mmCIF file of the N, C-alpha and C atoms, coordinates in Angstrom:
data_MODEL
# 
_entry.id   MODEL 
# 
loop_
_atom_site.group_PDB 
_atom_site.id 
_atom_site.type_symbol 
_atom_site.label_atom_id 
_atom_site.label_alt_id 
_atom_site.label_comp_id 
_atom_site.label_asym_id 
_atom_site.label_entity_id 
_atom_site.label_seq_id 
_atom_site.pdbx_PDB_ins_code 
_atom_site.Cartn_x 
_atom_site.Cartn_y 
_atom_site.Cartn_z 
_atom_site.occupancy 
_atom_site.B_iso_or_equiv 
_atom_site.pdbx_formal_charge 
_atom_site.auth_seq_id 
_atom_site.auth_comp_id 
_atom_site.auth_asym_id 
_atom_site.auth_atom_id 
_atom_site.pdbx_PDB_model_num 
ATOM 1   N N  . MET A 1 1  ? 13.429  8.361   4.091   1.00 0.00 ? 1  MET A N  1 
ATOM 2   C CA . MET A 1 1  ? 12.243  7.542   4.268   1.00 0.00 ? 1  MET A CA 1 
ATOM 3   C C  . MET A 1 1  ? 12.599  6.116   3.858   1.00 0.00 ? 1  MET A C  1 
ATOM 4   N N  . ARG A 1 2  ? 12.130  5.173   4.643   1.00 0.00 ? 2  ARG A N  1 
ATOM 5   C CA . ARG A 1 2  ? 12.411  3.769   4.366   1.00 0.00 ? 2  ARG A CA 1 
ATOM 6   C C  . ARG A 1 2  ? 11.117  3.003   4.227   1.00 0.00 ? 2  ARG A C  1 
ATOM 7   N N  . GLN A 1 3  ? 11.179  1.970   3.422   1.00 0.00 ? 3  GLN A N  1 
ATOM 8   C CA . GLN A 1 3  ? 10.037  1.084   3.311   1.00 0.00 ? 3  GLN A CA 1 
ATOM 9   C C  . GLN A 1 3  ? 9.966   0.201   4.544   1.00 0.00 ? 3  GLN A C  1 
ATOM 10  N N  . LYS A 1 4  ? 8.750   -0.187  4.899   1.00 0.00 ? 4  LYS A N  1 
ATOM 11  C CA . LYS A 1 4  ? 8.573   -1.059  6.062   1.00 0.00 ? 4  LYS A CA 1 
ATOM 12  C C  . LYS A 1 4  ? 8.324   -2.480  5.580   1.00 0.00 ? 4  LYS A C  1 
ATOM 13  N N  . PRO A 1 5  ? 9.163   -3.428  5.997   1.00 0.00 ? 5  PRO A N  1 
ATOM 14  C CA . PRO A 1 5  ? 8.949   -4.816  5.585   1.00 0.00 ? 5  PRO A CA 1 
ATOM 15  C C  . PRO A 1 5  ? 7.688   -5.383  6.238   1.00 0.00 ? 5  PRO A C  1 
ATOM 16  N N  . LEU A 1 6  ? 6.965   -6.188  5.487   1.00 0.00 ? 6  LEU A N  1 
ATOM 17  C CA . LEU A 1 6  ? 5.759   -6.844  5.990   1.00 0.00 ? 6  LEU A CA 1 
ATOM 18  C C  . LEU A 1 6  ? 5.985   -8.348  5.890   1.00 0.00 ? 6  LEU A C  1 
ATOM 19  N N  . PRO A 1 7  ? 6.205   -9.012  7.031   1.00 0.00 ? 7  PRO A N  1 
ATOM 20  C CA . PRO A 1 7  ? 6.446   -10.452 7.008   1.00 0.00 ? 7  PRO A CA 1 
ATOM 21  C C  . PRO A 1 7  ? 5.221   -11.200 6.479   1.00 0.00 ? 7  PRO A C  1 
ATOM 22  N N  . LEU A 1 8  ? 5.465   -12.348 5.911   1.00 0.00 ? 8  LEU A N  1 
ATOM 23  C CA . LEU A 1 8  ? 4.399   -13.155 5.327   1.00 0.00 ? 8  LEU A CA 1 
ATOM 24  C C  . LEU A 1 8  ? 4.562   -14.592 5.806   1.00 0.00 ? 8  LEU A C  1 
ATOM 25  N N  . VAL A 1 9  ? 3.465   -15.203 6.269   1.00 0.00 ? 9  VAL A N  1 
ATOM 26  C CA . VAL A 1 9  ? 3.478   -16.605 6.679   1.00 0.00 ? 9  VAL A CA 1 
ATOM 27  C C  . VAL A 1 9  ? 2.572   -17.375 5.726   1.00 0.00 ? 9  VAL A C  1 
ATOM 28  N N  . TYR A 1 10 ? 3.127   -18.392 5.084   1.00 0.00 ? 10 TYR A N  1 
ATOM 29  C CA . TYR A 1 10 ? 2.377   -19.197 4.132   1.00 0.00 ? 10 TYR A CA 1 
ATOM 30  C C  . TYR A 1 10 ? 2.662   -20.662 4.393   1.00 0.00 ? 10 TYR A C  1 
ATOM 31  N N  . LYS A 1 11 ? 1.633   -21.407 4.735   1.00 0.00 ? 11 LYS A N  1 
ATOM 32  C CA . LYS A 1 11 ? 1.756   -22.839 5.019   1.00 0.00 ? 11 LYS A CA 1 
ATOM 33  C C  . LYS A 1 11 ? 2.857   -23.122 6.035   1.00 0.00 ? 11 LYS A C  1 
ATOM 34  N N  . GLY A 1 12 ? 2.891   -22.301 7.079   1.00 0.00 ? 12 GLY A N  1 
ATOM 35  C CA . GLY A 1 12 ? 3.863   -22.491 8.150   1.00 0.00 ? 12 GLY A CA 1 
ATOM 36  C C  . GLY A 1 12 ? 5.249   -21.961 7.859   1.00 0.00 ? 12 GLY A C  1 
ATOM 37  N N  . LEU A 1 13 ? 5.495   -21.474 6.655   1.00 0.00 ? 13 LEU A N  1 
ATOM 38  C CA . LEU A 1 13 ? 6.797   -20.932 6.286   1.00 0.00 ? 13 LEU A CA 1 
ATOM 39  C C  . LEU A 1 13 ? 6.752   -19.414 6.417   1.00 0.00 ? 13 LEU A C  1 
ATOM 40  N N  . LYS A 1 14 ? 7.652   -18.867 7.212   1.00 0.00 ? 14 LYS A N  1 
ATOM 41  C CA . LYS A 1 14 ? 7.668   -17.426 7.427   1.00 0.00 ? 14 LYS A CA 1 
ATOM 42  C C  . LYS A 1 14 ? 8.723   -16.765 6.546   1.00 0.00 ? 14 LYS A C  1 
ATOM 43  N N  . LEU A 1 15 ? 8.286   -15.811 5.743   1.00 0.00 ? 15 LEU A N  1 
ATOM 44  C CA . LEU A 1 15 ? 9.202   -14.994 4.950   1.00 0.00 ? 15 LEU A CA 1 
ATOM 45  C C  . LEU A 1 15 ? 9.311   -13.654 5.659   1.00 0.00 ? 15 LEU A C  1 
ATOM 46  N N  . ASP A 1 16 ? 10.514  -13.302 6.109   1.00 0.00 ? 16 ASP A N  1 
ATOM 47  C CA . ASP A 1 16 ? 10.684  -12.075 6.882   1.00 0.00 ? 16 ASP A CA 1 
ATOM 48  C C  . ASP A 1 16 ? 10.277  -10.831 6.107   1.00 0.00 ? 16 ASP A C  1 
ATOM 49  N N  . CYS A 1 17 ? 10.456  -10.856 4.810   1.00 0.00 ? 17 CYS A N  1 
ATOM 50  C CA . CYS A 1 17 ? 10.100  -9.674  4.032   1.00 0.00 ? 17 CYS A CA 1 
ATOM 51  C C  . CYS A 1 17 ? 9.340   -10.093 2.783   1.00 0.00 ? 17 CYS A C  1 
ATOM 52  N N  . GLY A 1 18 ? 8.089   -10.520 2.979   1.00 0.00 ? 18 GLY A N  1 
ATOM 53  C CA . GLY A 1 18 ? 7.271   -10.917 1.849   1.00 0.00 ? 18 GLY A CA 1 
ATOM 54  C C  . GLY A 1 18 ? 6.886   -9.733  0.991   1.00 0.00 ? 18 GLY A C  1 
ATOM 55  N N  . TYR A 1 19 ? 6.578   -8.617  1.644   1.00 0.00 ? 19 TYR A N  1 
ATOM 56  C CA . TYR A 1 19 ? 6.188   -7.377  0.960   1.00 0.00 ? 19 TYR A CA 1 
ATOM 57  C C  . TYR A 1 19 ? 6.886   -6.198  1.629   1.00 0.00 ? 19 TYR A C  1 
ATOM 58  N N  . ARG A 1 20 ? 6.919   -5.071  0.912   1.00 0.00 ? 20 ARG A N  1 
ATOM 59  C CA . ARG A 1 20 ? 7.464   -3.832  1.475   1.00 0.00 ? 20 ARG A CA 1 
ATOM 60  C C  . ARG A 1 20 ? 6.438   -2.730  1.308   1.00 0.00 ? 20 ARG A C  1 
ATOM 61  N N  . LEU A 1 21 ? 6.027   -2.158  2.428   1.00 0.00 ? 21 LEU A N  1 
ATOM 62  C CA . LEU A 1 21 ? 5.072   -1.054  2.424   1.00 0.00 ? 21 LEU A CA 1 
ATOM 63  C C  . LEU A 1 21 ? 5.849   0.242   2.220   1.00 0.00 ? 21 LEU A C  1 
ATOM 64  N N  . ASP A 1 22 ? 5.348   1.116   1.330   1.00 0.00 ? 22 ASP A N  1 
ATOM 65  C CA . ASP A 1 22 ? 6.062   2.365   1.064   1.00 0.00 ? 22 ASP A CA 1 
ATOM 66  C C  . ASP A 1 22 ? 6.152   3.217   2.319   1.00 0.00 ? 22 ASP A C  1 
ATOM 67  N N  . VAL A 1 23 ? 5.001   3.527   2.931   1.00 0.00 ? 23 VAL A N  1 
ATOM 68  C CA . VAL A 1 23 ? 4.980   4.363   4.135   1.00 0.00 ? 23 VAL A CA 1 
ATOM 69  C C  . VAL A 1 23 ? 3.865   3.861   5.046   1.00 0.00 ? 23 VAL A C  1 
ATOM 70  N N  . VAL A 1 24 ? 4.139   3.789   6.350   1.00 0.00 ? 24 VAL A N  1 
ATOM 71  C CA . VAL A 1 24 ? 3.110   3.486   7.342   1.00 0.00 ? 24 VAL A CA 1 
ATOM 72  C C  . VAL A 1 24 ? 3.110   4.633   8.345   1.00 0.00 ? 24 VAL A C  1 
ATOM 73  N N  . VAL A 1 25 ? 1.940   5.233   8.539   1.00 0.00 ? 25 VAL A N  1 
ATOM 74  C CA . VAL A 1 25 ? 1.815   6.392   9.425   1.00 0.00 ? 25 VAL A CA 1 
ATOM 75  C C  . VAL A 1 25 ? 1.166   5.950   10.732  1.00 0.00 ? 25 VAL A C  1 
ATOM 76  N N  . GLU A 1 26 ? 1.916   6.051   11.831  1.00 0.00 ? 26 GLU A N  1 
ATOM 77  C CA . GLU A 1 26 ? 1.426   5.750   13.177  1.00 0.00 ? 26 GLU A CA 1 
ATOM 78  C C  . GLU A 1 26 ? 0.748   4.377   13.290  1.00 0.00 ? 26 GLU A C  1 
ATOM 79  N N  . ASN A 1 27 ? 1.159   3.429   12.491  1.00 0.00 ? 27 ASN A N  1 
ATOM 80  C CA . ASN A 1 27 ? 0.548   2.089   12.454  1.00 0.00 ? 27 ASN A CA 1 
ATOM 81  C C  . ASN A 1 27 ? -0.957  2.145   12.243  1.00 0.00 ? 27 ASN A C  1 
ATOM 82  N N  . ARG A 1 28 ? -1.433  3.198   11.548  1.00 0.00 ? 28 ARG A N  1 
ATOM 83  C CA . ARG A 1 28 ? -2.871  3.360   11.309  1.00 0.00 ? 28 ARG A CA 1 
ATOM 84  C C  . ARG A 1 28 ? -3.215  3.554   9.838   1.00 0.00 ? 28 ARG A C  1 
ATOM 85  N N  . VAL A 1 29 ? -2.246  3.989   9.022   1.00 0.00 ? 29 VAL A N  1 
ATOM 86  C CA . VAL A 1 29 ? -2.507  4.269   7.612   1.00 0.00 ? 29 VAL A CA 1 
ATOM 87  C C  . VAL A 1 29 ? -1.340  3.751   6.775   1.00 0.00 ? 29 VAL A C  1 
ATOM 88  N N  . VAL A 1 30 ? -1.670  2.977   5.740   1.00 0.00 ? 30 VAL A N  1 
ATOM 89  C CA . VAL A 1 30 ? -0.664  2.538   4.766   1.00 0.00 ? 30 VAL A CA 1 
ATOM 90  C C  . VAL A 1 30 ? -0.734  3.501   3.589   1.00 0.00 ? 30 VAL A C  1 
ATOM 91  N N  . VAL A 1 31 ? 0.409   4.058   3.210   1.00 0.00 ? 31 VAL A N  1 
ATOM 92  C CA . VAL A 1 31 ? 0.474   4.979   2.083   1.00 0.00 ? 31 VAL A CA 1 
ATOM 93  C C  . VAL A 1 31 ? 1.277   4.314   0.973   1.00 0.00 ? 31 VAL A C  1 
ATOM 94  N N  . GLU A 1 32 ? 0.652   4.159   -0.185  1.00 0.00 ? 32 GLU A N  1 
ATOM 95  C CA . GLU A 1 32 ? 1.306   3.550   -1.343  1.00 0.00 ? 32 GLU A CA 1 
ATOM 96  C C  . GLU A 1 32 ? 1.565   4.654   -2.360  1.00 0.00 ? 32 GLU A C  1 
ATOM 97  N N  . LEU A 1 33 ? 2.810   4.775   -2.799  1.00 0.00 ? 33 LEU A N  1 
ATOM 98  C CA . LEU A 1 33 ? 3.216   5.835   -3.721  1.00 0.00 ? 33 LEU A CA 1 
ATOM 99  C C  . LEU A 1 33 ? 3.411   5.265   -5.121  1.00 0.00 ? 33 LEU A C  1 
ATOM 100 N N  . LYS A 1 34 ? 2.830   5.937   -6.116  1.00 0.00 ? 34 LYS A N  1 
ATOM 101 C CA . LYS A 1 34 ? 2.917   5.487   -7.504  1.00 0.00 ? 34 LYS A CA 1 
ATOM 102 C C  . LYS A 1 34 ? 3.264   6.663   -8.411  1.00 0.00 ? 34 LYS A C  1 
ATOM 103 N N  . THR A 1 35 ? 3.834   6.348   -9.560  1.00 0.00 ? 35 THR A N  1 
ATOM 104 C CA . THR A 1 35 ? 4.034   7.313   -10.650 1.00 0.00 ? 35 THR A CA 1 
ATOM 105 C C  . THR A 1 35 ? 3.695   6.586   -11.944 1.00 0.00 ? 35 THR A C  1 
ATOM 106 N N  . VAL A 1 36 ? 2.404   6.402   -12.173 1.00 0.00 ? 36 VAL A N  1 
ATOM 107 C CA . VAL A 1 36 ? 1.915   5.670   -13.336 1.00 0.00 ? 36 VAL A CA 1 
ATOM 108 C C  . VAL A 1 36 ? 0.958   6.553   -14.126 1.00 0.00 ? 36 VAL A C  1 
ATOM 109 N N  . ASP A 1 37 ? 0.711   6.193   -15.394 1.00 0.00 ? 37 ASP A N  1 
ATOM 110 C CA . ASP A 1 37 ? -0.208  6.976   -16.219 1.00 0.00 ? 37 ASP A CA 1 
ATOM 111 C C  . ASP A 1 37 ? -1.604  6.999   -15.607 1.00 0.00 ? 37 ASP A C  1 
ATOM 112 N N  . THR A 1 38 ? -2.117  5.838   -15.233 1.00 0.00 ? 38 THR A N  1 
ATOM 113 C CA . THR A 1 38 ? -3.418  5.752   -14.570 1.00 0.00 ? 38 THR A CA 1 
ATOM 114 C C  . THR A 1 38 ? -3.363  4.659   -13.515 1.00 0.00 ? 38 THR A C  1 
ATOM 115 N N  . LEU A 1 39 ? -4.103  4.865   -12.445 1.00 0.00 ? 39 LEU A N  1 
ATOM 116 C CA . LEU A 1 39 ? -4.208  3.838   -11.424 1.00 0.00 ? 39 LEU A CA 1 
ATOM 117 C C  . LEU A 1 39 ? -5.128  2.739   -11.939 1.00 0.00 ? 39 LEU A C  1 
ATOM 118 N N  . LEU A 1 40 ? -4.655  1.517   -11.898 1.00 0.00 ? 40 LEU A N  1 
ATOM 119 C CA . LEU A 1 40 ? -5.378  0.366   -12.420 1.00 0.00 ? 40 LEU A CA 1 
ATOM 120 C C  . LEU A 1 40 ? -5.903  -0.484  -11.266 1.00 0.00 ? 40 LEU A C  1 
ATOM 121 N N  . PRO A 1 41 ? -6.830  -1.380  -11.558 1.00 0.00 ? 41 PRO A N  1 
ATOM 122 C CA . PRO A 1 41 ? -7.335  -2.281  -10.512 1.00 0.00 ? 41 PRO A CA 1 
ATOM 123 C C  . PRO A 1 41 ? -6.231  -3.090  -9.820  1.00 0.00 ? 41 PRO A C  1 
ATOM 124 N N  . ILE A 1 42 ? -5.158  -3.410  -10.532 1.00 0.00 ? 42 ILE A N  1 
ATOM 125 C CA . ILE A 1 42 ? -4.053  -4.149  -9.910  1.00 0.00 ? 42 ILE A CA 1 
ATOM 126 C C  . ILE A 1 42 ? -3.390  -3.338  -8.794  1.00 0.00 ? 42 ILE A C  1 
ATOM 127 N N  . HIS A 1 43 ? -3.338  -2.012  -8.948  1.00 0.00 ? 43 HIS A N  1 
ATOM 128 C CA . HIS A 1 43 ? -2.773  -1.155  -7.908  1.00 0.00 ? 43 HIS A CA 1 
ATOM 129 C C  . HIS A 1 43 ? -3.674  -1.148  -6.669  1.00 0.00 ? 43 HIS A C  1 
ATOM 130 N N  . GLU A 1 44 ? -4.990  -1.128  -6.900  1.00 0.00 ? 44 GLU A N  1 
ATOM 131 C CA . GLU A 1 44 ? -5.929  -1.182  -5.782  1.00 0.00 ? 44 GLU A CA 1 
ATOM 132 C C  . GLU A 1 44 ? -5.840  -2.533  -5.081  1.00 0.00 ? 44 GLU A C  1 
ATOM 133 N N  . ALA A 1 45 ? -5.692  -3.605  -5.843  1.00 0.00 ? 45 ALA A N  1 
ATOM 134 C CA . ALA A 1 45 ? -5.555  -4.945  -5.265  1.00 0.00 ? 45 ALA A CA 1 
ATOM 135 C C  . ALA A 1 45 ? -4.290  -5.040  -4.417  1.00 0.00 ? 45 ALA A C  1 
ATOM 136 N N  . GLN A 1 46 ? -3.233  -4.399  -4.870  1.00 0.00 ? 46 GLN A N  1 
ATOM 137 C CA . GLN A 1 46 ? -1.976  -4.389  -4.117  1.00 0.00 ? 46 GLN A CA 1 
ATOM 138 C C  . GLN A 1 46 ? -2.182  -3.725  -2.759  1.00 0.00 ? 46 GLN A C  1 
ATOM 139 N N  . LEU A 1 47 ? -2.824  -2.567  -2.759  1.00 0.00 ? 47 LEU A N  1 
ATOM 140 C CA . LEU A 1 47 ? -3.063  -1.861  -1.498  1.00 0.00 ? 47 LEU A CA 1 
ATOM 141 C C  . LEU A 1 47 ? -3.999  -2.663  -0.595  1.00 0.00 ? 47 LEU A C  1 
ATOM 142 N N  . LEU A 1 48 ? -5.027  -3.274  -1.150  1.00 0.00 ? 48 LEU A N  1 
ATOM 143 C CA . LEU A 1 48 ? -5.931  -4.106  -0.347  1.00 0.00 ? 48 LEU A CA 1 
ATOM 144 C C  . LEU A 1 48 ? -5.186  -5.277  0.287   1.00 0.00 ? 48 LEU A C  1 
ATOM 145 N N  . THR A 1 49 ? -4.269  -5.882  -0.451  1.00 0.00 ? 49 THR A N  1 
ATOM 146 C CA . THR A 1 49 ? -3.458  -6.976  0.084   1.00 0.00 ? 49 THR A CA 1 
ATOM 147 C C  . THR A 1 49 ? -2.627  -6.487  1.257   1.00 0.00 ? 49 THR A C  1 
ATOM 148 N N  . TYR A 1 50 ? -1.995  -5.339  1.102   1.00 0.00 ? 50 TYR A N  1 
ATOM 149 C CA . TYR A 1 50 ? -1.193  -4.773  2.191   1.00 0.00 ? 50 TYR A CA 1 
ATOM 150 C C  . TYR A 1 50 ? -2.048  -4.508  3.419   1.00 0.00 ? 50 TYR A C  1 
ATOM 151 N N  . LEU A 1 51 ? -3.253  -3.982  3.220   1.00 0.00 ? 51 LEU A N  1 
ATOM 152 C CA . LEU A 1 51 ? -4.141  -3.690  4.348   1.00 0.00 ? 51 LEU A CA 1 
ATOM 153 C C  . LEU A 1 51 ? -4.532  -4.978  5.067   1.00 0.00 ? 51 LEU A C  1 
ATOM 154 N N  . LYS A 1 52 ? -4.921  -5.996  4.315   1.00 0.00 ? 52 LYS A N  1 
ATOM 155 C CA . LYS A 1 52 ? -5.347  -7.256  4.925   1.00 0.00 ? 52 LYS A CA 1 
ATOM 156 C C  . LYS A 1 52 ? -4.219  -7.932  5.686   1.00 0.00 ? 52 LYS A C  1 
ATOM 157 N N  . LEU A 1 53 ? -3.028  -7.974  5.088   1.00 0.00 ? 53 LEU A N  1 
ATOM 158 C CA . LEU A 1 53 ? -1.908  -8.657  5.730   1.00 0.00 ? 53 LEU A CA 1 
ATOM 159 C C  . LEU A 1 53 ? -1.353  -7.897  6.927   1.00 0.00 ? 53 LEU A C  1 
ATOM 160 N N  . SER A 1 54 ? -1.428  -6.574  6.898   1.00 0.00 ? 54 SER A N  1 
ATOM 161 C CA . SER A 1 54 ? -0.872  -5.776  7.990   1.00 0.00 ? 54 SER A CA 1 
ATOM 162 C C  . SER A 1 54 ? -1.854  -5.589  9.135   1.00 0.00 ? 54 SER A C  1 
ATOM 163 N N  . GLY A 1 55 ? -3.160  -5.776  8.861   1.00 0.00 ? 55 GLY A N  1 
ATOM 164 C CA . GLY A 1 55 ? -4.161  -5.533  9.896   1.00 0.00 ? 55 GLY A CA 1 
ATOM 165 C C  . GLY A 1 55 ? -4.521  -4.065  10.032  1.00 0.00 ? 55 GLY A C  1 
ATOM 166 N N  . ILE A 1 56 ? -3.964  -3.247  9.170   1.00 0.00 ? 56 ILE A N  1 
ATOM 167 C CA . ILE A 1 56 ? -4.280  -1.809  9.167   1.00 0.00 ? 56 ILE A CA 1 
ATOM 168 C C  . ILE A 1 56 ? -5.507  -1.617  8.289   1.00 0.00 ? 56 ILE A C  1 
ATOM 169 N N  . ARG A 1 57 ? -6.458  -0.801  8.735   1.00 0.00 ? 57 ARG A N  1 
ATOM 170 C CA . ARG A 1 57 ? -7.737  -0.695  8.046   1.00 0.00 ? 57 ARG A CA 1 
ATOM 171 C C  . ARG A 1 57 ? -7.809  0.405   6.992   1.00 0.00 ? 57 ARG A C  1 
ATOM 172 N N  . THR A 1 58 ? -6.922  1.381   7.032   1.00 0.00 ? 58 THR A N  1 
ATOM 173 C CA . THR A 1 58 ? -7.014  2.530   6.124   1.00 0.00 ? 58 THR A CA 1 
ATOM 174 C C  . THR A 1 58 ? -5.775  2.622   5.250   1.00 0.00 ? 58 THR A C  1 
ATOM 175 N N  . GLY A 1 59 ? -6.002  2.906   3.955   1.00 0.00 ? 59 GLY A N  1 
ATOM 176 C CA . GLY A 1 59 ? -4.895  3.058   3.024   1.00 0.00 ? 59 GLY A CA 1 
ATOM 177 C C  . GLY A 1 59 ? -5.106  4.235   2.094   1.00 0.00 ? 59 GLY A C  1 
ATOM 178 N N  . LEU A 1 60 ? -4.018  4.872   1.725   1.00 0.00 ? 60 LEU A N  1 
ATOM 179 C CA . LEU A 1 60 ? -4.033  5.963   0.755   1.00 0.00 ? 60 LEU A CA 1 
ATOM 180 C C  . LEU A 1 60 ? -3.092  5.610   -0.375  1.00 0.00 ? 60 LEU A C  1 
ATOM 181 N N  . MET A 1 61 ? -3.519  5.888   -1.589  1.00 0.00 ? 61 MET A N  1 
ATOM 182 C CA . MET A 1 61 ? -2.670  5.675   -2.747  1.00 0.00 ? 61 MET A CA 1 
ATOM 183 C C  . MET A 1 61 ? -2.490  7.015   -3.449  1.00 0.00 ? 61 MET A C  1 
ATOM 184 N N  . PHE A 1 62 ? -1.250  7.414   -3.634  1.00 0.00 ? 62 PHE A N  1 
ATOM 185 C CA . PHE A 1 62 ? -0.927  8.656   -4.327  1.00 0.00 ? 62 PHE A CA 1 
ATOM 186 C C  . PHE A 1 62 ? -0.289  8.333   -5.663  1.00 0.00 ? 62 PHE A C  1 
ATOM 187 N N  . ASN A 1 63 ? -0.835  8.883   -6.729  1.00 0.00 ? 63 ASN A N  1 
ATOM 188 C CA . ASN A 1 63 ? -0.202  8.797   -8.043  1.00 0.00 ? 63 ASN A CA 1 
ATOM 189 C C  . ASN A 1 63 ? 0.341   10.190  -8.357  1.00 0.00 ? 63 ASN A C  1 
ATOM 190 N N  . PHE A 1 64 ? 1.655   10.308  -8.435  1.00 0.00 ? 64 PHE A N  1 
ATOM 191 C CA . PHE A 1 64 ? 2.279   11.607  -8.651  1.00 0.00 ? 64 PHE A CA 1 
ATOM 192 C C  . PHE A 1 64 ? 2.374   11.987  -10.123 1.00 0.00 ? 64 PHE A C  1 
ATOM 193 N N  . ASN A 1 65 ? 1.928   11.111  -11.021 1.00 0.00 ? 65 ASN A N  1 
ATOM 194 C CA . ASN A 1 65 ? 2.014   11.384  -12.448 1.00 0.00 ? 65 ASN A CA 1 
ATOM 195 C C  . ASN A 1 65 ? 0.695   11.976  -12.970 1.00 0.00 ? 65 ASN A C  1 
ATOM 196 N N  . VAL A 1 66 ? 0.193   13.000  -12.294 1.00 0.00 ? 66 VAL A N  1 
ATOM 197 C CA . VAL A 1 66 ? -1.038  13.686  -12.685 1.00 0.00 ? 66 VAL A CA 1 
ATOM 198 C C  . VAL A 1 66 ? -0.806  15.195  -12.583 1.00 0.00 ? 66 VAL A C  1 
ATOM 199 N N  . PRO A 1 67 ? -1.510  15.997  -13.395 1.00 0.00 ? 67 PRO A N  1 
ATOM 200 C CA . PRO A 1 67 ? -1.335  17.452  -13.325 1.00 0.00 ? 67 PRO A CA 1 
ATOM 201 C C  . PRO A 1 67 ? -1.769  18.047  -11.984 1.00 0.00 ? 67 PRO A C  1 
ATOM 202 N N  . VAL A 1 68 ? -2.867  17.522  -11.421 1.00 0.00 ? 68 VAL A N  1 
ATOM 203 C CA . VAL A 1 68 ? -3.368  17.999  -10.129 1.00 0.00 ? 68 VAL A CA 1 
ATOM 204 C C  . VAL A 1 68 ? -3.337  16.816  -9.160  1.00 0.00 ? 68 VAL A C  1 
ATOM 205 N N  . LEU A 1 69 ? -2.601  16.955  -8.055  1.00 0.00 ? 69 LEU A N  1 
ATOM 206 C CA . LEU A 1 69 ? -2.360  15.834  -7.150  1.00 0.00 ? 69 LEU A CA 1 
ATOM 207 C C  . LEU A 1 69 ? -3.653  15.218  -6.612  1.00 0.00 ? 69 LEU A C  1 
ATOM 208 N N  . LYS A 1 70 ? -4.668  16.028  -6.358  1.00 0.00 ? 70 LYS A N  1 
ATOM 209 C CA . LYS A 1 70 ? -5.909  15.470  -5.809  1.00 0.00 ? 70 LYS A CA 1 
ATOM 210 C C  . LYS A 1 70 ? -6.567  14.482  -6.776  1.00 0.00 ? 70 LYS A C  1 
ATOM 211 N N  . ASP A 1 71 ? -6.253  14.579  -8.069  1.00 0.00 ? 71 ASP A N  1 
ATOM 212 C CA . ASP A 1 71 ? -6.787  13.633  -9.052  1.00 0.00 ? 71 ASP A CA 1 
ATOM 213 C C  . ASP A 1 71 ? -6.081  12.282  -8.983  1.00 0.00 ? 71 ASP A C  1 
ATOM 214 N N  . GLY A 1 72 ? -4.946  12.227  -8.326  1.00 0.00 ? 72 GLY A N  1 
ATOM 215 C CA . GLY A 1 72 ? -4.196  10.982  -8.206  1.00 0.00 ? 72 GLY A CA 1 
ATOM 216 C C  . GLY A 1 72 ? -4.290  10.354  -6.833  1.00 0.00 ? 72 GLY A C  1 
ATOM 217 N N  . LEU A 1 73 ? -5.268  10.767  -6.039  1.00 0.00 ? 73 LEU A N  1 
ATOM 218 C CA . LEU A 1 73 ? -5.411  10.277  -4.665  1.00 0.00 ? 73 LEU A CA 1 
ATOM 219 C C  . LEU A 1 73 ? -6.584  9.318   -4.569  1.00 0.00 ? 73 LEU A C  1 
ATOM 220 N N  . ARG A 1 74 ? -6.352  8.171   -3.948  1.00 0.00 ? 74 ARG A N  1 
ATOM 221 C CA . ARG A 1 74 ? -7.418  7.203   -3.668  1.00 0.00 ? 74 ARG A CA 1 
ATOM 222 C C  . ARG A 1 74 ? -7.329  6.801   -2.206  1.00 0.00 ? 74 ARG A C  1 
ATOM 223 N N  . ARG A 1 75 ? -8.474  6.692   -1.564  1.00 0.00 ? 75 ARG A N  1 
ATOM 224 C CA . ARG A 1 75 ? -8.533  6.245   -0.174  1.00 0.00 ? 75 ARG A CA 1 
ATOM 225 C C  . ARG A 1 75 ? -9.284  4.933   -0.133  1.00 0.00 ? 75 ARG A C  1 
ATOM 226 N N  . MET A 1 76 ? -8.767  3.974   0.627   1.00 0.00 ? 76 MET A N  1 
ATOM 227 C CA . MET A 1 76 ? -9.410  2.669   0.760   1.00 0.00 ? 76 MET A CA 1 
ATOM 228 C C  . MET A 1 76 ? -9.518  2.322   2.237   1.00 0.00 ? 76 MET A C  1 
ATOM 229 N N  . VAL A 1 77 ? -10.665 1.757   2.606   1.00 0.00 ? 77 VAL A N  1 
ATOM 230 C CA . VAL A 1 77 ? -10.899 1.354   3.998   1.00 0.00 ? 77 VAL A CA 1 
ATOM 231 C C  . VAL A 1 77 ? -11.456 -0.059  4.002   1.00 0.00 ? 77 VAL A C  1 
ATOM 232 N N  . LEU A 1 78 ? -10.929 -0.902  4.872   1.00 0.00 ? 78 LEU A N  1 
ATOM 233 C CA . LEU A 1 78 ? -11.457 -2.276  5.016   1.00 0.00 ? 78 LEU A CA 1 
ATOM 234 C C  . LEU A 1 78 ? -12.680 -2.255  5.900   1.00 0.00 ? 78 LEU A C  1 
# 
C-alpha cells in the first residue's frame, strides 16, 4: 500500500507533494490511519483539510490503538 501525494497550490506556487493521504478508495473516500491513545481535534482537522484540498467529500479515520476497532472509527462528510 502506498500513500497518495496531494499537490498543494499556495499563492501561485505549486508543491507537488504538499500532503500525503494514507489511503484513497475509488477517488471517493479518504482513509486516515492512526495509532494514538485518543483521537484529538487536531486529527479531525487533518482529515478535514485532506477532504477540502482533494475535493473528496467522505473520510474515515481509523485508530488501531483501541481494544475494539469500532471504538476507533470516525466518519466525516463535507
